[in-house]
C-alpha positions as CSV (number, residue, x, y, z in Angstrom):
1,G,-8.7,19.7,90.3
2,N,-9.2,16.9,87.9
3,Q,-11.0,17.6,84.6
4,A,-12.0,15.4,81.7
5,A,-10.0,15.6,78.5
6,P,-11.6,17.6,75.7
7,S,-13.0,15.7,72.8
8,R,-11.5,16.0,69.3
9,L,-13.3,17.9,66.5
10,F,-13.9,16.7,63.0
11,G,-12.2,19.1,60.7
12,P,-13.2,20.1,57.1
13,I,-13.0,17.2,54.6
14,A,-10.9,17.7,51.5
15,Y,-13.0,15.7,49.2
16,M,-15.9,13.3,49.9
17,E,-17.5,11.2,47.2
18,L,-19.5,14.2,46.2
19,A,-22.0,14.0,43.4
20,S,-20.2,14.3,40.1
21,T,-20.8,17.5,38.2
22,G,-20.9,15.4,35.0
23,N,-17.4,16.8,34.1
24,A,-15.1,13.8,34.2
25,P,-11.9,15.8,33.6
26,A,-12.6,18.1,36.5
27,D,-13.5,15.1,38.8
28,E,-10.2,13.5,37.9
29,F,-8.1,16.7,38.4
30,C,-9.7,17.1,41.8
31,R,-9.0,13.5,42.8
32,Q,-5.4,13.9,41.8
33,G,-5.1,17.2,43.7
34,V,-6.5,15.6,46.9
35,E,-3.9,12.8,46.6
36,L,-1.1,15.4,46.3
37,F,-2.5,17.4,49.2
38,R,-2.5,14.3,51.4
39,N,1.1,13.8,50.5
40,R,1.8,17.4,51.5
41,D,2.6,18.5,47.9
42,F,0.7,21.7,48.2
43,R,2.1,23.3,45.0
44,G,1.1,20.2,43.0
45,A,-2.3,20.1,44.6
46,K,-2.9,23.8,43.8
47,G,-2.1,23.1,40.1
48,K,-4.6,20.2,39.9
49,Y,-7.3,22.2,41.7
50,D,-6.7,25.1,39.2
51,Q,-7.1,22.7,36.3
52,A,-10.3,21.3,37.8
53,L,-11.8,24.7,38.3
54,K,-10.7,25.8,34.8
55,A,-12.6,22.7,33.4
56,D,-15.6,23.5,35.7
57,G,-15.6,26.7,37.7
58,G,-18.4,25.4,39.9
59,H,-16.9,22.0,40.7
60,V,-18.0,21.6,44.3
61,G,-15.3,19.0,45.3
62,A,-12.5,21.3,43.9
63,L,-13.9,24.3,45.7
64,N,-14.0,22.5,49.0
65,A,-10.6,20.9,48.5
66,Y,-9.0,24.2,47.4
67,A,-10.5,25.9,50.5
68,L,-8.9,23.4,52.8
69,L,-5.6,23.8,51.0
70,N,-5.7,27.6,51.5
71,C,-6.6,27.1,55.2
72,E,-3.6,24.7,55.6
73,V,-1.2,27.4,54.2
74,G,-2.8,30.2,56.3
75,N,-4.6,32.0,53.5
76,L,-7.9,32.3,55.5
77,S,-9.5,35.1,53.4
78,M,-9.2,32.9,50.3
79,T,-10.5,29.9,52.3
80,E,-13.7,31.8,53.2
81,E,-14.1,33.2,49.7
82,L,-14.0,29.6,48.2
83,Y,-16.5,28.3,50.8
84,E,-18.8,31.3,50.2
85,K,-18.7,30.6,46.4
86,A,-19.5,26.9,46.9
87,I,-22.4,27.7,49.2
88,A,-23.7,30.4,46.8
89,L,-23.7,27.8,44.0
90,Y,-25.0,24.9,46.2
91,P,-26.9,26.3,49.2
92,E,-28.1,22.9,50.3
93,H,-24.8,21.0,49.9
94,A,-24.4,19.4,53.3
95,E,-20.7,18.7,53.1
96,T,-19.8,22.3,52.1
97,L,-22.0,23.6,55.0
98,F,-20.3,21.3,57.4
99,N,-16.8,22.1,56.1
100,Y,-17.4,25.9,56.4
101,A,-18.7,25.5,59.9
102,A,-15.9,23.2,61.0
103,Y,-13.4,25.7,59.6
104,F,-14.9,28.5,61.6
105,Q,-15.0,26.4,64.8
106,L,-11.4,25.2,64.5
107,M,-9.8,28.4,63.3
108,H,-11.8,31.1,64.9
109,G,-13.5,29.5,67.9
110,P,-16.2,31.2,70.1
111,P,-16.4,34.5,68.2
112,K,-17.7,32.5,65.2
113,F,-20.0,30.1,67.1
114,A,-23.2,31.8,66.0
115,A,-22.1,31.4,62.3
116,C,-21.0,27.7,63.0
117,E,-24.4,26.9,64.6
118,K,-26.3,28.3,61.7
119,L,-24.2,26.4,59.2
120,Y,-24.4,23.1,61.1
121,T,-28.2,23.6,61.5
122,R,-28.5,24.1,57.7
123,A,-26.4,21.0,57.0
124,L,-28.6,18.9,59.4
125,E,-31.8,20.1,57.7
126,V,-30.3,18.6,54.5
127,E,-28.8,15.5,56.1
128,P,-30.2,14.9,59.6
129,R,-28.0,11.8,60.2
130,Q,-24.6,13.5,59.5
131,I,-22.8,12.4,62.6
132,N,-19.7,14.5,62.2
133,C,-21.9,17.6,62.1
134,L,-23.8,16.5,65.3
135,F,-20.6,15.7,67.1
136,N,-19.0,19.1,66.3
137,L,-22.2,20.9,67.3
138,A,-22.1,19.0,70.6
139,S,-18.6,20.3,71.2
140,L,-19.7,23.8,70.4
141,Y,-22.5,23.6,72.9
142,N,-20.1,22.1,75.5
143,T,-17.6,24.9,75.0
144,R,-20.4,27.5,75.3
145,G,-21.6,25.9,78.6
146,S,-24.9,24.6,77.1
147,H,-24.5,21.2,78.5
148,R,-28.1,20.1,78.1
149,E,-28.0,20.9,74.4
150,C,-24.7,19.1,74.1
151,F,-26.1,16.0,75.7
152,E,-29.0,16.0,73.3
153,M,-26.6,16.0,70.4
154,Y,-24.9,12.9,71.8
155,K,-28.2,11.2,72.3
156,R,-29.1,11.9,68.6
157,I,-25.8,10.4,67.5
158,L,-26.3,7.3,69.6
159,R,-29.8,6.8,68.1
160,I,-28.3,6.9,64.7
161,Q,-25.1,4.9,65.5
162,P,-25.5,3.1,68.9
163,N,-21.8,2.0,68.9
164,H,-20.4,5.5,68.6
165,V,-17.7,5.3,71.3
166,D,-16.7,9.0,71.4
167,S,-20.3,10.0,72.0
168,M,-20.7,7.4,74.8
169,C,-17.5,8.7,76.4
170,N,-18.5,12.3,76.2
171,S,-22.0,11.6,77.4
172,G,-20.5,9.9,80.5
173,Q,-18.3,12.9,81.1
174,L,-21.3,15.2,81.0
175,L,-23.3,12.9,83.3
176,Q,-20.4,12.8,85.7
177,S,-19.3,16.4,85.7
178,H,-22.5,18.4,85.1
179,F,-25.5,16.2,85.9
180,N,-24.1,14.3,88.9
181,D,-25.4,11.0,87.6
182,L,-22.4,8.7,88.4
183,N,-24.3,5.5,87.9
184,T,-25.3,6.2,84.3
185,A,-21.9,7.7,83.6
186,E,-20.3,4.5,84.8
187,A,-22.6,2.5,82.6
188,M,-21.6,4.7,79.6
189,Y,-17.9,4.2,80.2
190,S,-18.3,0.5,80.7
191,R,-20.2,0.2,77.4
192,A,-17.7,2.3,75.6
193,L,-14.8,0.2,76.8
194,S,-16.6,-3.0,75.9
195,L,-16.6,-1.7,72.3
196,N,-13.0,-0.3,72.4
197,A,-11.0,-1.3,75.4
198,E,-8.2,1.0,74.3
199,H,-10.2,4.2,74.1
200,D,-7.8,6.5,76.1
201,T,-10.3,9.3,76.8
202,T,-12.8,6.8,78.3
203,L,-10.1,5.2,80.4
204,Y,-9.0,8.6,81.7
205,N,-12.5,9.8,82.4
206,Y,-13.5,6.5,84.1
207,A,-10.4,6.8,86.2
208,L,-11.5,10.2,87.4
209,L,-14.9,8.8,88.3
210,K,-13.1,6.1,90.3
211,L,-11.1,8.7,92.1
212,S,-14.4,10.6,93.0
213,Q,-15.7,7.3,94.4
214,D,-12.5,7.0,96.6
215,K,-11.3,4.0,94.7
216,P,-7.7,5.0,94.0
217,Q,-6.4,1.6,93.2
218,E,-9.0,1.0,90.5
219,A,-8.3,4.5,89.2
220,R,-4.6,3.8,89.0
221,K,-5.2,0.6,87.0
222,M,-7.2,2.6,84.4
223,L,-4.6,5.4,84.3
224,L,-1.8,2.9,83.7
225,E,-3.8,1.4,80.8
226,C,-4.4,4.9,79.5
227,V,-0.7,5.7,79.3
228,R,0.1,2.3,77.9
229,V,-2.4,3.0,75.0
230,N,-1.3,6.7,74.7
231,P,2.1,7.4,76.2
232,M,1.6,11.1,75.6
233,H,-1.6,11.4,77.7
234,L,0.1,13.9,80.1
235,W,-3.0,14.4,82.3
236,A,-3.0,10.7,83.1
237,H,0.7,10.8,83.9
238,C,0.0,13.8,86.2
239,D,-2.7,11.8,88.1
240,L,-0.4,8.8,88.3
241,A,2.2,11.0,89.9
242,V,-0.2,12.2,92.5
243,L,-1.2,8.6,93.3
244,T,2.4,7.6,93.6
245,H,2.7,10.2,96.4
246,S,-0.6,9.4,98.1
247,L,-0.6,5.6,97.8
248,D,3.1,4.7,97.8
249,N,4.3,7.6,100.0
250,D,7.0,8.2,97.5
251,P,7.3,12.0,97.0
252,D,10.6,11.8,95.2
253,T,9.2,9.7,92.3
254,S,6.0,11.8,92.3
255,E,8.1,15.0,92.0
256,R,10.2,13.5,89.1
257,M,7.0,12.4,87.3
258,L,5.4,15.8,87.6
259,R,8.5,17.6,86.4
260,E,8.6,15.2,83.4
261,V,5.0,16.2,82.6
262,L,5.8,19.9,82.8
263,A,9.0,19.5,80.7
264,K,6.7,18.1,77.9
265,D,4.0,20.7,78.4
266,P,4.5,23.6,80.9
267,H,0.8,24.5,80.7
268,I,-0.8,21.4,82.4
269,A,-2.6,23.1,85.2
270,N,-3.0,20.1,87.5
271,A,0.7,19.3,87.2
272,L,1.6,22.9,88.2
273,C,-0.8,22.8,91.2
274,N,0.1,19.3,92.4
275,L,3.9,20.1,92.2
276,G,3.2,23.2,94.2
277,V,1.5,21.1,96.9
278,L,4.4,18.8,97.0
279,L,6.9,21.6,97.3
280,Q,4.9,23.3,100.0
281,T,4.1,20.3,102.2
282,V,7.1,18.0,101.6
283,R,10.0,20.2,100.6
284,Q,8.9,23.2,102.7
285,D,9.6,25.4,99.6
286,V,6.8,27.8,100.0
287,T,8.2,30.4,97.6
288,G,8.5,27.7,94.9
289,A,5.0,26.6,95.6
290,I,3.6,30.1,95.3
291,D,5.3,30.5,91.9
292,L,3.7,27.2,90.7
293,Y,0.2,28.2,91.9
294,K,0.5,31.5,90.1
295,R,1.5,29.7,86.9
296,C,-1.4,27.3,87.3
297,L,-3.9,30.2,87.7
298,A,-2.4,31.9,84.6
299,V,-3.2,28.8,82.6
300,D,-6.6,28.2,84.3
301,P,-7.9,31.1,86.3
302,H,-10.8,29.0,87.6
303,H,-8.7,26.1,88.9
304,P,-10.6,24.7,91.9
305,N,-7.5,24.3,94.2
306,A,-4.8,26.7,93.1
307,A,-6.4,29.9,94.3
308,R,-7.0,28.5,97.8
309,N,-3.5,26.9,98.0
310,L,-2.0,30.2,96.9
311,E,-3.8,32.1,99.6
312,M,-2.7,29.6,102.2
313,A,0.9,29.7,101.0
314,Q,1.0,33.5,101.0
315,Q,-0.4,33.5,104.6
316,Q,2.4,31.1,105.5
317,V,5.0,33.5,104.2
318,A,3.4,36.5,106.0
319,N,3.0,34.6,109.3
320,P,6.0,32.2,109.6
321,Q,5.8,29.7,112.3
322,P,8.5,30.1,115.0
């Protein structure tokens, strides 16, 4: 029931060092607005962006920054209007194309994937080496189940930037989970950790690979390092709880650890399923286990173990042993 952690996405950028429009006052107002935005002074930022656009109604940096501000406060129609205006004025402006695509991907998800892909493709035609764009496109393909296309994006990134740790980690996860190439996946994880020994997602995914190789002690070592680096990595805490039961024969500590995970996030599918197993097999609390399996399937209808465990628990209730 283990699954790799999802990778982060690069969101829209408020203001890059965009080419000056030749309007120094507008550039300065925009820079001041971004500084206020970063300090969460949205009213002040809006005032500066208004001044920038009054000085230059087509200031590309101000249009992008103002769009991000509107997104932040939930005014999505204005966000889209500002991006549309910027693209109409600058149809080959790679940062604007990226920002609009990233906005769609983060705020609207799969229903807007066709629009995202088109915008990212246009951005890459202008700037083929834009890594954030390639990385987000890889994530889009992964979510869509287009794993080969996803892998190709990571390969492109690594040709441009050979030390891009996130792409190494995610390539390893694809090789492990979808292409069944554990040797190359392990090489990817090792290379990633040689560059950043505290990359929590690599530590976690490498631990899952070790579990699949029946090397639980090595897996535990990596999981412990993962939660040291990121104490809020709840999936790693969940797997450590399971290992506490299986390796130490300590169901009490295991149950406490699983309940602590679920207190922080009641939607961790593996924690729900594994706590169900513990209740069913150790506590003989089949009713409690059934409830947990159902909650797990509500979170993840395709969870590989919960459906089977639920069926077995329901049969146990229907046919109690004398």
